[in-house]
N, CA, C, O and the ligand as a Tripos MOL2 file, in Angstrom:
@<TRIPOS>MOLECULE
protein
  229   227    58     0     0
PROTEIN
NO_CHARGES

@<TRIPOS>ATOM
      1 N           9.8790  -12.3330   -8.9740 N.3       1 MET1
      2 CA          9.4720  -13.6590   -8.4990 C.3       1 MET1
      3 C           7.9650  -13.7660   -8.7370 C.2       1 MET1
      4 O           7.2010  -12.8680   -8.3810 O.2       1 MET1
      5 N           7.5490  -14.8860   -9.3480 N.am      2 PRO2
      6 CA          6.1150  -15.1010   -9.5590 C.3       2 PRO2
      7 C           5.4040  -15.4700   -8.3090 C.2       2 PRO2
      8 O           5.9390  -16.2300   -7.5020 O.2       2 PRO2
      9 N           4.2510  -14.9800   -8.1140 N.am      3 ILE3
     10 CA          3.4000  -15.3540   -7.0470 C.3       3 ILE3
     11 C           2.1720  -16.0530   -7.5530 C.2       3 ILE3
     12 O           1.3410  -15.4100   -8.1950 O.2       3 ILE3
     13 N           2.0080  -17.3210   -7.3060 N.am      4 THR4
     14 CA          0.9460  -18.0760   -7.8560 C.3       4 THR4
     15 C          -0.1130  -18.4600   -6.8440 C.2       4 THR4
     16 O          -1.2530  -18.7140   -7.2320 O.2       4 THR4
     17 N           0.2060  -18.5120   -5.6030 N.am      5 ASP5
     18 CA         -0.7350  -18.9260   -4.5650 C.3       5 ASP5
     19 C          -1.7670  -17.7420   -4.3020 C.2       5 ASP5
     20 O          -1.3980  -16.6280   -3.9330 O.2       5 ASP5
     21 N          -3.0650  -18.0820   -4.5230 N.am      6 PRO6
     22 CA         -4.1020  -17.0460   -4.3970 C.3       6 PRO6
     23 C          -4.1120  -16.4510   -2.9180 C.2       6 PRO6
     24 O          -4.2910  -15.2500   -2.7160 O.2       6 PRO6
     25 N          -3.9160  -17.3350   -1.9460 N.am      7 GLU7
     26 CA         -3.9670  -16.7980   -0.6450 C.3       7 GLU7
     27 C          -2.8740  -15.8660   -0.3480 C.2       7 GLU7
     28 O          -3.0530  -14.8630    0.3440 O.2       7 GLU7
     29 N          -1.6540  -16.2110   -0.9030 N.am      8 LEU8
     30 CA         -0.4840  -15.3330   -0.7620 C.3       8 LEU8
     31 C          -0.6280  -14.0150   -1.4340 C.2       8 LEU8
     32 O          -0.1130  -13.0010   -0.9630 O.2       8 LEU8
     33 N          -1.3600  -14.0210   -2.5900 N.am      9 ILE9
     34 CA         -1.5780  -12.7770   -3.3160 C.3       9 ILE9
     35 C          -2.4680  -11.8940   -2.4110 C.2       9 ILE9
     36 O          -2.2120  -10.6990   -2.2650 O.2       9 ILE9
     37 N          -3.4510  -12.4570   -1.8420 N.am     10 LYS10
     38 CA         -4.3330  -11.6690   -0.9170 C.3      10 LYS10
     39 C          -3.4750  -10.9790    0.1740 C.2      10 LYS10
     40 O          -3.5840   -9.7760    0.4110 O.2      10 LYS10
     41 N          -2.6660  -11.7530    0.7900 N.am     11 ILE11
     42 CA         -1.7940  -11.2090    1.8930 C.3      11 ILE11
     43 C          -0.9140  -10.1080    1.3690 C.2      11 ILE11
     44 O          -0.7840   -9.0470    1.9790 O.2      11 ILE11
     45 N          -0.3180  -10.3700    0.2430 N.am     12 VAL12
     46 CA          0.6060   -9.3220   -0.3720 C.3      12 VAL12
     47 C          -0.1400   -8.0580   -0.6830 C.2      12 VAL12
     48 O           0.3360   -6.9550   -0.4130 O.2      12 VAL12
     49 N          -1.3310   -8.2220   -1.2620 N.am     13 GLU13
     50 CA         -2.1560   -7.0820   -1.5870 C.3      13 GLU13
     51 C          -2.4570   -6.1790   -0.3530 C.2      13 GLU13
     52 O          -2.3910   -4.9510   -0.4120 O.2      13 GLU13
     53 N          -2.8090   -6.9090    0.8210 N.am     14 LYS14
     54 CA         -3.1240   -6.1650    1.9790 C.3      14 LYS14
     55 C          -1.8620   -5.5130    2.5440 C.2      14 LYS14
     56 O          -1.9080   -4.3490    2.9410 O.2      14 LYS14
     57 N          -0.7720   -6.2100    2.5900 N.am     15 ARG15
     58 CA          0.4060   -5.7160    3.2000 C.3      15 ARG15
     59 C           1.0490   -4.6290    2.3660 C.2      15 ARG15
     60 O           1.4780   -3.6090    2.9050 O.2      15 ARG15
     61 N           1.1200   -4.8220    1.1000 N.am     16 VAL16
     62 CA          1.9090   -3.9100    0.2710 C.3      16 VAL16
     63 C           1.1240   -2.7550   -0.3600 C.2      16 VAL16
     64 O           1.6200   -1.6340   -0.4730 O.2      16 VAL16
     65 N          -0.1070   -3.0570   -0.7640 N.am     17 PHE17
     66 CA         -0.8140   -2.1510   -1.5830 C.3      17 PHE17
     67 C          -1.8930   -1.3250   -0.8520 C.2      17 PHE17
     68 O          -2.2920   -0.2550   -1.3140 O.2      17 PHE17
     69 N          -2.3400   -1.8350    0.2670 N.am     18 GLU18
     70 CA         -3.4080   -1.1110    0.9850 C.3      18 GLU18
     71 C          -2.7290   -0.1750    1.9780 C.2      18 GLU18
     72 O          -2.7700   -0.4210    3.1840 O.2      18 GLU18
     73 N          -2.1260    0.8590    1.5040 N.am     19 VAL19
     74 CA         -1.4450    1.8360    2.3450 C.3      19 VAL19
     75 C          -1.7740    3.1930    1.8070 C.2      19 VAL19
     76 O          -2.1210    3.3680    0.6390 O.2      19 VAL19
     77 N          -1.6520    4.1650    2.7070 N.am     20 SER20
     78 CA         -1.8040    5.6100    2.3370 C.3      20 SER20
     79 C          -0.3860    6.1510    2.3000 C.2      20 SER20
     80 O           0.4730    5.7440    3.0830 O.2      20 SER20
     81 N          -0.1490    7.0990    1.3530 N.am     21 ILE21
     82 CA          1.0870    7.7080    1.2220 C.3      21 ILE21
     83 C           0.9530    9.2420    1.5980 C.2      21 ILE21
     84 O           0.0630    9.9280    1.0960 O.2      21 ILE21
     85 N           1.7640    9.6930    2.3980 N.am     22 CYS22
     86 CA          1.7530   11.1410    2.7970 C.3      22 CYS22
     87 C           2.1770   12.0050    1.6820 C.2      22 CYS22
     88 O           3.2600   11.7770    1.1430 O.2      22 CYS22
     89 N           1.4200   12.9900    1.2750 N.am     23 ARG23
     90 CA          1.8670   13.8550    0.1930 C.3      23 ARG23
     91 C           2.9580   14.7810    0.6360 C.2      23 ARG23
     92 O           3.6640   15.3670   -0.1850 O.2      23 ARG23
     93 N           3.0970   14.9150    1.9100 N.am     24 ARG24
     94 CA          4.1420   15.9310    2.4130 C.3      24 ARG24
     95 C           5.4850   15.2490    2.5410 C.2      24 ARG24
     96 O           6.4990   15.7830    2.0910 O.2      24 ARG24
     97 N           5.5070   14.0960    3.1370 N.am     25 CYS25
     98 CA          6.8630   13.4650    3.4640 C.3      25 CYS25
     99 C           6.9850   12.0840    2.7530 C.2      25 CYS25
    100 O           8.0720   11.5070    2.7380 O.2      25 CYS25
    101 N           5.9210   11.5690    2.1850 N.am     26 GLY26
    102 CA          6.0320   10.3170    1.4450 C.3      26 GLY26
    103 C           6.0490    9.1070    2.3130 C.2      26 GLY26
    104 O           6.3500    8.0160    1.8310 O.2      26 GLY26
    105 N           5.7370    9.2480    3.5920 N.am     27 ALA27
    106 CA          5.7860    8.1040    4.5190 C.3      27 ALA27
    107 C           4.5430    7.1320    4.2380 C.2      27 ALA27
    108 O           3.4700    7.5800    3.8330 O.2      27 ALA27
    109 N           4.7420    5.8860    4.4600 N.am     28 LYS28
    110 CA          3.6180    4.9220    4.4030 C.3      28 LYS28
    111 C           2.8200    4.9800    5.6660 C.2      28 LYS28
    112 O           3.4030    4.9860    6.7500 O.2      28 LYS28
    113 N           1.4920    5.0230    5.5830 N.am     29 ASN29
    114 CA          0.6150    4.9180    6.7070 C.3      29 ASN29
    115 C          -0.4650    3.8820    6.4390 C.2      29 ASN29
    116 O          -0.7180    3.4530    5.3140 O.2      29 ASN29
    117 N          -1.0850    3.5110    7.5620 N.am     30 PRO30
    118 CA         -2.2260    2.5200    7.3560 C.3      30 PRO30
    119 C          -3.3290    3.1370    6.4410 C.2      30 PRO30
    120 O          -3.4980    4.3570    6.4180 O.2      30 PRO30
    121 N          -4.0210    2.3470    5.7450 N.am     31 LEU31
    122 CA         -5.0250    2.8700    4.8230 C.3      31 LEU31
    123 C          -6.0930    3.7530    5.4940 C.2      31 LEU31
    124 O          -6.5910    4.7180    4.9150 O.2      31 LEU31
    125 N          -6.4130    3.3830    6.7190 N.am     32 ASN32
    126 CA         -7.4450    4.1330    7.4310 C.3      32 ASN32
    127 C          -6.8430    5.1950    8.4000 C.2      32 ASN32
    128 O          -7.4940    5.6140    9.3570 O.2      32 ASN32
    129 N          -5.6570    5.5880    8.1370 N.am     33 ALA33
    130 CA         -4.9730    6.5420    8.9690 C.3      33 ALA33
    131 C          -5.5310    7.9880    8.6360 C.2      33 ALA33
    132 O          -5.7340    8.3380    7.4740 O.2      33 ALA33
    133 N          -5.7430    8.7310    9.6320 N.am     34 LYS34
    134 CA         -6.2030   10.1260    9.4100 C.3      34 LYS34
    135 C          -5.0040   11.0780    9.3570 C.2      34 LYS34
    136 O          -5.0470   12.1270    8.7150 O.2      34 LYS34
    137 N          -3.9340   10.6790   10.0510 N.am     35 LYS35
    138 CA         -2.7630   11.5330   10.0730 C.3      35 LYS35
    139 C          -1.4880   10.7560    9.7730 C.2      35 LYS35
    140 O          -1.3830    9.5550   10.0220 O.2      35 LYS35
    141 N          -0.5540   11.4700    9.2440 N.am     36 CYS36
    142 CA          0.7280   10.8220    8.8760 C.3      36 CYS36
    143 C           1.4520   10.5180   10.2680 C.2      36 CYS36
    144 O           1.4590   11.2940   11.2230 O.2      36 CYS36
    145 N           2.0490    9.2820   10.2270 N.am     37 ARG37
    146 CA          2.6940    8.9470   11.5140 C.3      37 ARG37
    147 C           4.0660    9.6160   11.6820 C.2      37 ARG37
    148 O           4.6340    9.6920   12.7720 O.2      37 ARG37
    149 N           4.5570   10.0970   10.5310 N.am     38 ARG38
    150 CA          5.9290   10.7420   10.6220 C.3      38 ARG38
    151 C           5.8650   12.2530   10.8350 C.2      38 ARG38
    152 O           6.5430   12.7920   11.7100 O.2      38 ARG38
    153 N           5.0280   12.9470   10.0140 N.am     39 CYS39
    154 CA          5.0630   14.3680    9.9980 C.3      39 CYS39
    155 C           3.7170   14.9320   10.6270 C.2      39 CYS39
    156 O           3.5990   16.1370   10.8470 O.2      39 CYS39
    157 N           2.8080   14.1140   10.8810 N.am     40 ARG40
    158 CA          1.5040   14.5430   11.5080 C.3      40 ARG40
    159 C           0.6050   15.2880   10.4340 C.2      40 ARG40
    160 O          -0.4520   15.8280   10.7610 O.2      40 ARG40
    161 N           1.0490   15.2860    9.2310 N.am     41 GLY41
    162 CA          0.2170   15.9510    8.2250 C.3      41 GLY41
    163 C          -1.0110   15.1090    7.8930 C.2      41 GLY41
    164 O          -1.0380   13.8940    8.0910 O.2      41 GLY41
    165 N          -1.9900   15.7790    7.3990 N.am     42 THR42
    166 CA         -3.2640   15.1460    7.0880 C.3      42 THR42
    167 C          -3.5180   14.9010    5.6180 C.2      42 THR42
    168 O          -4.5680   14.3820    5.2400 O.2      42 THR42
    169 N          -2.5650   15.2720    4.7950 N.am     43 ASP43
    170 CA         -2.7210   15.1750    3.3790 C.3      43 ASP43
    171 C          -2.2900   13.7380    2.8870 C.2      43 ASP43
    172 O          -1.2170   13.5900    2.3030 O.2      43 ASP43
    173 N          -3.0800   12.7590    3.1150 N.am     44 LEU44
    174 CA         -2.6780   11.4190    2.7200 C.3      44 LEU44
    175 C          -3.5140   11.0240    1.4350 C.2      44 LEU44
    176 O          -4.6790   11.3820    1.2620 O.2      44 LEU44
    177 N          -2.8110   10.2730    0.5870 N.am     45 ARG45
    178 CA         -3.4450    9.7270   -0.5560 C.3      45 ARG45
    179 C          -3.3540    8.1830   -0.5120 C.2      45 ARG45
    180 O          -2.3350    7.6030   -0.1370 O.2      45 ARG45
    181 N          -4.4720    7.5550   -0.9150 N.am     46 PRO46
    182 CA         -4.4550    6.0740   -0.9590 C.3      46 PRO46
    183 C          -3.5530    5.4960   -1.9880 C.2      46 PRO46
    184 O          -3.4110    6.0820   -3.0620 O.2      46 PRO46
    185 N          -2.9190    4.3530   -1.7220 N.am     47 LYS47
    186 CA         -2.1310    3.7280   -2.7400 C.3      47 LYS47
    187 C          -2.6360    2.3650   -2.8760 C.2      47 LYS47
    188 O          -2.3970    1.4950   -2.0380 O.2      47 LYS47
    189 N          -3.3700    2.1650   -3.9840 N.am     48 LYS48
    190 CA         -3.9730    0.8100   -4.2620 C.3      48 LYS48
    191 C          -3.6300    0.4020   -5.6910 C.2      48 LYS48
    192 O          -4.2240    0.8990   -6.6480 O.2      48 LYS48
    193 N          -2.6680   -0.5050   -5.8250 N.am     49 LYS49
    194 CA         -2.3230   -0.9580   -7.1980 C.3      49 LYS49
    195 C          -2.6400   -2.3660   -7.4590 C.2      49 LYS49
    196 O          -2.7790   -3.2070   -6.5710 O.2      49 LYS49
    197 N          -2.7490   -2.5820   -8.7080 N.am     50 GLU50
    198 CA         -3.0230   -4.0260   -9.0800 C.3      50 GLU50
    199 C          -1.7030   -4.8750   -8.9680 C.2      50 GLU50
    200 O          -0.5840   -4.3650   -8.9340 O.2      50 GLU50
    201 N          -1.9430   -6.1680   -8.9170 N.am     51 LEU51
    202 CA         -0.7500   -7.0580   -8.8260 C.3      51 LEU51
    203 C          -0.3160   -7.5070  -10.2320 C.2      51 LEU51
    204 O           0.3330   -8.5390  -10.4040 O.2      51 LEU51
    205 N          -0.6770   -6.7380  -11.1750 N.am     52 ALA52
    206 CA         -0.4580   -7.2120  -12.5540 C.3      52 ALA52
    207 C           1.0010   -7.4440  -12.8380 C.2      52 ALA52
    208 O           1.3370   -8.3390  -13.6150 O.2      52 ALA52
    209 N           1.8750   -6.6770  -12.2410 N.am     53 LYS53
    210 CA          3.2880   -6.8610  -12.5590 C.3      53 LYS53
    211 C           3.8600   -8.1180  -11.8980 C.2      53 LYS53
    212 O           4.8530   -8.6700  -12.3710 O.2      53 LYS53
    213 N           3.2410   -8.5670  -10.8150 N.am     54 PHE54
    214 CA          3.6010   -9.8240  -10.1790 C.3      54 PHE54
    215 C           3.0700  -10.9760  -11.1050 C.2      54 PHE54
    216 O           3.7970  -11.9030  -11.4640 O.2      54 PHE54
    217 N           1.8440  -10.8620  -11.4410 N.am     55 LYS55
    218 CA          1.1970  -11.9290  -12.1470 C.3      55 LYS55
    219 C           1.7340  -12.1680  -13.4990 C.2      55 LYS55
    220 O           1.7510  -13.2960  -13.9920 O.2      55 LYS55
    221 N           2.1900  -11.0780  -14.1260 N.am     56 ALA56
    222 CA          2.6760  -11.1700  -15.4750 C.3      56 ALA56
    223 C           4.0380  -11.9060  -15.5970 C.2      56 ALA56
    224 O           4.3690  -12.4600  -16.6450 O.2      56 ALA56
    225 N           4.8010  -11.8890  -14.5070 N.am     57 GLN57
    226 CA          6.0880  -12.5400  -14.5230 C.3      57 GLN57
    227 C           6.0740  -14.0610  -14.5750 C.2      57 GLN57
    228 O           7.1330  -14.6890  -14.5920 O.2      57 GLN57
    229 ZN          4.0370   12.8230    6.4000 Zn       58 ZN58
@<TRIPOS>BOND
     1     1     2 1
     2     2     3 1
     3     3     4 2
     4     3     5 am
     5     5     6 1
     6     6     7 1
     7     7     8 2
     8     7     9 am
     9     9    10 1
    10    10    11 1
    11    11    12 2
    12    11    13 am
    13    13    14 1
    14    14    15 1
    15    15    16 2
    16    15    17 am
    17    17    18 1
    18    18    19 1
    19    19    20 2
    20    19    21 am
    21    21    22 1
    22    22    23 1
    23    23    24 2
    24    23    25 am
    25    25    26 1
    26    26    27 1
    27    27    28 2
    28    27    29 am
    29    29    30 1
    30    30    31 1
    31    31    32 2
    32    31    33 am
    33    33    34 1
    34    34    35 1
    35    35    36 2
    36    35    37 am
    37    37    38 1
    38    38    39 1
    39    39    40 2
    40    39    41 am
    41    41    42 1
    42    42    43 1
    43    43    44 2
    44    43    45 am
    45    45    46 1
    46    46    47 1
    47    47    48 2
    48    47    49 am
    49    49    50 1
    50    50    51 1
    51    51    52 2
    52    51    53 am
    53    53    54 1
    54    54    55 1
    55    55    56 2
    56    55    57 am
    57    57    58 1
    58    58    59 1
    59    59    60 2
    60    59    61 am
    61    61    62 1
    62    62    63 1
    63    63    64 2
    64    63    65 am
    65    65    66 1
    66    66    67 1
    67    67    68 2
    68    67    69 am
    69    69    70 1
    70    70    71 1
    71    71    72 2
    72    71    73 am
    73    73    74 1
    74    74    75 1
    75    75    76 2
    76    75    77 am
    77    77    78 1
    78    78    79 1
    79    79    80 2
    80    79    81 am
    81    81    82 1
    82    82    83 1
    83    83    84 2
    84    83    85 am
    85    85    86 1
    86    86    87 1
    87    87    88 2
    88    87    89 am
    89    89    90 1
    90    90    91 1
    91    91    92 2
    92    91    93 am
    93    93    94 1
    94    94    95 1
    95    95    96 2
    96    95    97 am
    97    97    98 1
    98    98    99 1
    99    99   100 2
   100    99   101 am
   101   101   102 1
   102   102   103 1
   103   103   104 2
   104   103   105 am
   105   105   106 1
   106   106   107 1
   107   107   108 2
   108   107   109 am
   109   109   110 1
   110   110   111 1
   111   111   112 2
   112   111   113 am
   113   113   114 1
   114   114   115 1
   115   115   116 2
   116   115   117 am
   117   117   118 1
   118   118   119 1
   119   119   120 2
   120   119   121 am
   121   121   122 1
   122   122   123 1
   123   123   124 2
   124   123   125 am
   125   125   126 1
   126   126   127 1
   127   127   128 2
   128   127   129 am
   129   129   130 1
   130   130   131 1
   131   131   132 2
   132   131   133 am
   133   133   134 1
   134   134   135 1
   135   135   136 2
   136   135   137 am
   137   137   138 1
   138   138   139 1
   139   139   140 2
   140   139   141 am
   141   141   142 1
   142   142   143 1
   143   143   144 2
   144   143   145 am
   145   145   146 1
   146   146   147 1
   147   147   148 2
   148   147   149 am
   149   149   150 1
   150   150   151 1
   151   151   152 2
   152   151   153 am
   153   153   154 1
   154   154   155 1
   155   155   156 2
   156   155   157 am
   157   157   158 1
   158   158   159 1
   159   159   160 2
   160   159   161 am
   161   161   162 1
   162   162   163 1
   163   163   164 2
   164   163   165 am
   165   165   166 1
   166   166   167 1
   167   167   168 2
   168   167   169 am
   169   169   170 1
   170   170   171 1
   171   171   172 2
   172   171   173 am
   173   173   174 1
   174   174   175 1
   175   175   176 2
   176   175   177 am
   177   177   178 1
   178   178   179 1
   179   179   180 2
   180   179   181 am
   181   181   182 1
   182   182   183 1
   183   183   184 2
   184   183   185 am
   185   185   186 1
   186   186   187 1
   187   187   188 2
   188   187   189 am
   189   189   190 1
   190   190   191 1
   191   191   192 2
   192   191   193 am
   193   193   194 1
   194   194   195 1
   195   195   196 2
   196   195   197 am
   197   197   198 1
   198   198   199 1
   199   199   200 2
   200   199   201 am
   201   201   202 1
   202   202   203 1
   203   203   204 2
   204   203   205 am
   205   205   206 1
   206   206   207 1
   207   207   208 2
   208   207   209 am
   209   209   210 1
   210   210   211 1
   211   211   212 2
   212   211   213 am
   213   213   214 1
   214   214   215 1
   215   215   216 2
   216   215   217 am
   217   217   218 1
   218   218   219 1
   219   219   220 2
   220   219   221 am
   221   221   222 1
   222   222   223 1
   223   223   224 2
   224   223   225 am
   225   225   226 1
   226   226   227 1
   227   227   228 2
@<TRIPOS>SUBSTRUCTURE
     1 MET1         2 RESIDUE 1 A MET
     2 PRO2         6 RESIDUE 1 A PRO
     3 ILE3        10 RESIDUE 1 A ILE
     4 THR4        14 RESIDUE 1 A THR
     5 ASP5        18 RESIDUE 1 A ASP
     6 PRO6        22 RESIDUE 1 A PRO
     7 GLU7        26 RESIDUE 1 A GLU
     8 LEU8        30 RESIDUE 1 A LEU
     9 ILE9        34 RESIDUE 1 A ILE
    10 LYS10       38 RESIDUE 1 A LYS
    11 ILE11       42 RESIDUE 1 A ILE
    12 VAL12       46 RESIDUE 1 A VAL
    13 GLU13       50 RESIDUE 1 A GLU
    14 LYS14       54 RESIDUE 1 A LYS
    15 ARG15       58 RESIDUE 1 A ARG
    16 VAL16       62 RESIDUE 1 A VAL
    17 PHE17       66 RESIDUE 1 A PHE
    18 GLU18       70 RESIDUE 1 A GLU
    19 VAL19       74 RESIDUE 1 A VAL
    20 SER20       78 RESIDUE 1 A SER
    21 ILE21       82 RESIDUE 1 A ILE
    22 CYS22       86 RESIDUE 1 A CYS
    23 ARG23       90 RESIDUE 1 A ARG
    24 ARG24       94 RESIDUE 1 A ARG
    25 CYS25       98 RESIDUE 1 A CYS
    26 GLY26      102 RESIDUE 1 A GLY
    27 ALA27      106 RESIDUE 1 A ALA
    28 LYS28      110 RESIDUE 1 A LYS
    29 ASN29      114 RESIDUE 1 A ASN
    30 PRO30      118 RESIDUE 1 A PRO
    31 LEU31      122 RESIDUE 1 A LEU
    32 ASN32      126 RESIDUE 1 A ASN
    33 ALA33      130 RESIDUE 1 A ALA
    34 LYS34      134 RESIDUE 1 A LYS
    35 LYS35      138 RESIDUE 1 A LYS
    36 CYS36      142 RESIDUE 1 A CYS
    37 ARG37      146 RESIDUE 1 A ARG
    38 ARG38      150 RESIDUE 1 A ARG
    39 CYS39      154 RESIDUE 1 A CYS
    40 ARG40      158 RESIDUE 1 A ARG
    41 GLY41      162 RESIDUE 1 A GLY
    42 THR42      166 RESIDUE 1 A THR
    43 ASP43      170 RESIDUE 1 A ASP
    44 LEU44      174 RESIDUE 1 A LEU
    45 ARG45      178 RESIDUE 1 A ARG
    46 PRO46      182 RESIDUE 1 A PRO
    47 LYS47      186 RESIDUE 1 A LYS
    48 LYS48      190 RESIDUE 1 A LYS
    49 LYS49      194 RESIDUE 1 A LYS
    50 GLU50      198 RESIDUE 1 A GLU
    51 LEU51      202 RESIDUE 1 A LEU
    52 ALA52      206 RESIDUE 1 A ALA
    53 LYS53      210 RESIDUE 1 A LYS
    54 PHE54      214 RESIDUE 1 A PHE
    55 LYS55      218 RESIDUE 1 A LYS
    56 ALA56      222 RESIDUE 1 A ALA
    57 GLN57      226 RESIDUE 1 A GLN
    58 ZN58       229 GROUP 0 **** ****
């Protein structure tokens, strides 16, 4: 589904792409999280992707 509204794109970027992924269990966490909310592990990696695949459609 194409997203054309610039405001909506900002919201989607924040909601979907500004998350940290736990390397241990793969759970999504807030970007500023220090610990995984599922397994309490501290090995989190940021997930920040472009919206290119949405814009291209
Ligand atoms: Zn975890």
